[in-house]
C-alpha atoms as one frame of an Amber mdcrd trajectory, in Angstrom:
protein
 -99.685  91.133 228.144-103.029  89.350 228.216-103.409  88.691 224.124-107.005
  89.799 224.367-106.066  92.837 226.041-103.647  93.100 222.770-106.135  92.616
 220.313-108.944  94.502 222.106-105.989  97.667 222.023-105.537  96.449 218.412
-109.427  97.023 217.477-109.464 100.287 219.015-106.962 101.904 217.193-107.972
 100.424 213.847-111.757 101.755 214.973-110.380 104.945 215.839-112.267 104.224
 219.358-115.131 105.460 217.611-117.688 105.115 220.503-118.161 108.421 222.558
-118.602 108.530 226.363-122.416 110.275 226.395-122.446 113.117 229.006-123.948
 112.685 232.620-127.706 113.902 232.176-128.247 117.019 233.515-130.785 117.710
 236.038-131.766 121.555 235.356-134.329 123.301 233.861-133.734 124.640 229.951
-134.679 128.268 231.745-132.001 127.072 234.079-129.734 126.126 231.923-130.121
 129.226 229.290-129.188 131.570 232.203-125.997 130.070 233.121-125.032 130.411
 229.196-126.225 134.120 229.188-124.262 134.631 232.495-121.130 133.201 231.507
-119.095 136.061 229.651-115.500 134.712 230.813-114.130 131.161 229.465-111.491
 129.499 227.669-111.582 125.911 225.784-109.320 123.647 223.909-109.585 121.006
 221.348-109.213 120.614 217.883-111.342 121.660 214.932-111.347 120.387 211.701
-112.202 122.825 208.604-113.652 121.334 205.939-114.403 122.721 201.894-114.975
 121.156 198.540-110.981 121.834 198.223-109.243 121.157 201.029-109.412 119.915
 204.814-107.449 121.060 207.825-107.237 119.783 211.085-105.709 121.839 214.027
-105.655 122.399 217.863-107.573 125.368 218.659-107.316 127.245 222.070-110.191
 130.195 222.431-109.941 132.846 225.539-112.849 134.998 225.836-113.505 137.582
 228.240-116.551 139.381 227.448-116.532 141.107 224.118-112.656 140.268 223.790
-110.903 137.183 222.663-107.939 135.502 221.490-107.559 132.331 219.534-104.653
 130.634 219.026-104.774 127.788 215.755-101.603 125.226 216.133-100.441 122.396
 214.376-100.243 118.547 216.046 -96.900 119.362 216.523 -97.513 122.714 218.064
 -96.531 124.879 215.268 -98.661 127.942 215.279-100.330 128.627 212.059-102.591
 131.489 213.715-103.542 134.066 216.542-106.294 136.304 216.693-106.754 138.529
 219.096-110.285 140.699 219.088-110.599 144.018 221.221-113.034 146.432 221.320
-110.923 148.879 218.698-109.829 146.191 216.253-108.923 142.596 215.017-104.904
 141.416 214.981-104.355 138.709 213.032-100.567 136.851 213.017 -99.880 134.028
 210.951 -97.528 131.476 210.483 -94.885 133.886 209.541 -95.447 136.589 212.358
 -96.984 138.844 209.959 -99.779 141.537 211.284-102.931 142.184 209.884-105.735
 144.467 211.508-109.185 145.273 210.640-112.719 146.256 212.549-114.485 143.377
 211.399-113.204 140.282 212.336-115.265 138.114 209.667-113.979 140.594 207.167
-110.927 140.185 207.849-110.736 136.635 207.708-112.437 136.172 204.788-109.778
 138.366 202.876-107.054 136.313 204.343-108.308 132.768 203.923-111.441 133.437
 201.759-113.527 131.108 204.552-116.489 132.527 206.053-116.704 131.861 209.762
-119.264 133.558 212.099-117.179 134.469 214.921-119.149 136.898 215.924-122.071
 134.039 216.602-119.804 131.654 217.689-119.143 133.436 220.847-122.513 132.295
 221.691-123.068 128.866 219.720-119.959 127.508 220.714-121.321 127.627 224.344
-124.472 125.750 223.227-126.477 129.036 223.723-128.837 129.584 220.544-128.659
 133.558 220.786-130.815 134.806 217.855-131.761 131.412 216.478-134.097 128.472
 216.362-133.844 125.498 218.216-134.077 121.992 219.410-133.496 120.612 223.258
-132.119 116.776 223.581-134.056 115.637 226.657-131.010 117.063 229.195-132.397
 120.278 228.582-129.470 121.300 226.490-129.500 122.273 222.859-129.511 119.648
 220.297-129.402 121.383 217.084-129.754 125.348 215.914-130.575 127.396 212.700
-129.060 130.870 213.203-127.838 133.756 211.000-124.316 135.290 211.338-124.725
 139.146 211.504-124.326 139.401 207.563-127.238 137.078 207.332-125.861 134.137
 206.323-127.580 131.023 207.502-125.515 128.164 209.378-126.847 124.998 210.757
-125.259 124.148 214.263-125.966 120.473 215.716-124.458 119.416 219.242-123.724
 115.735 219.890-122.189 115.898 223.669-121.482 118.212 226.702-119.636 117.699
 229.406-120.066 119.275 233.356-118.031 122.115 233.624-118.003 123.543 237.216
-121.838 124.196 237.804-122.729 124.036 234.008-123.266 121.417 231.199-120.778
 123.008 228.195-120.740 121.413 224.703-118.295 118.161 223.742-118.906 117.697
 220.164-120.342 120.721 217.874-120.216 120.759 214.277-121.133 123.984 212.048
-122.358 123.523 208.052-122.871 126.367 205.727-123.484 125.328 201.922-120.268
 123.644 201.497-118.813 124.693 204.684-118.430 122.894 207.449-116.401 123.203
 210.695-116.222 120.315 213.175-114.972 121.479 216.862-113.743 118.325 219.550
-113.655 120.695 222.755-111.673 118.350 225.452-111.323 120.908 227.967-113.873
 123.955 229.304-112.167 126.038 231.907-114.703 129.248 233.824-113.001 132.685
 234.389-109.940 131.867 233.168-108.066 134.737 233.978
């Protein structure tokens, strides 16, 4: 192999290949894009999520499948071990931990907080993760996509969300990198794949 290529690959590895390719600019209006997001209620994505608190940091693989108001989330380690499964139906929320123990509750976010101590805005995230600024103030980028938003979860806790990249999925642009912040809690999503209507 050419020595220059080897040096380039080593430099990439040492630098973490931090350069992020930017998405192709969208040529649709904000009104059209927002309408696409509002009608998109069946989808899934795969990627990674980092949960960062003053005490700890966890990085996990995430799979999220949404069907209208119901959803299924799986968190796994980088070697494939299941850390948590979350199933939300119209009737209740079920969480299965890494030991296979089942927990049930009517309120998804309260159940997560009781088990982990973390406040995660799962209800609002069903829209925010798509780049839909539902019930939030927002700024757009030059491609008519949400650049940042300030919103509240259903318990009136404020969150700041930033979007640093988007990717085309069929006929709609969806986020690739999303960051959430609430006081000293941060969530970072790096989404590798979206699928629309994955039934």
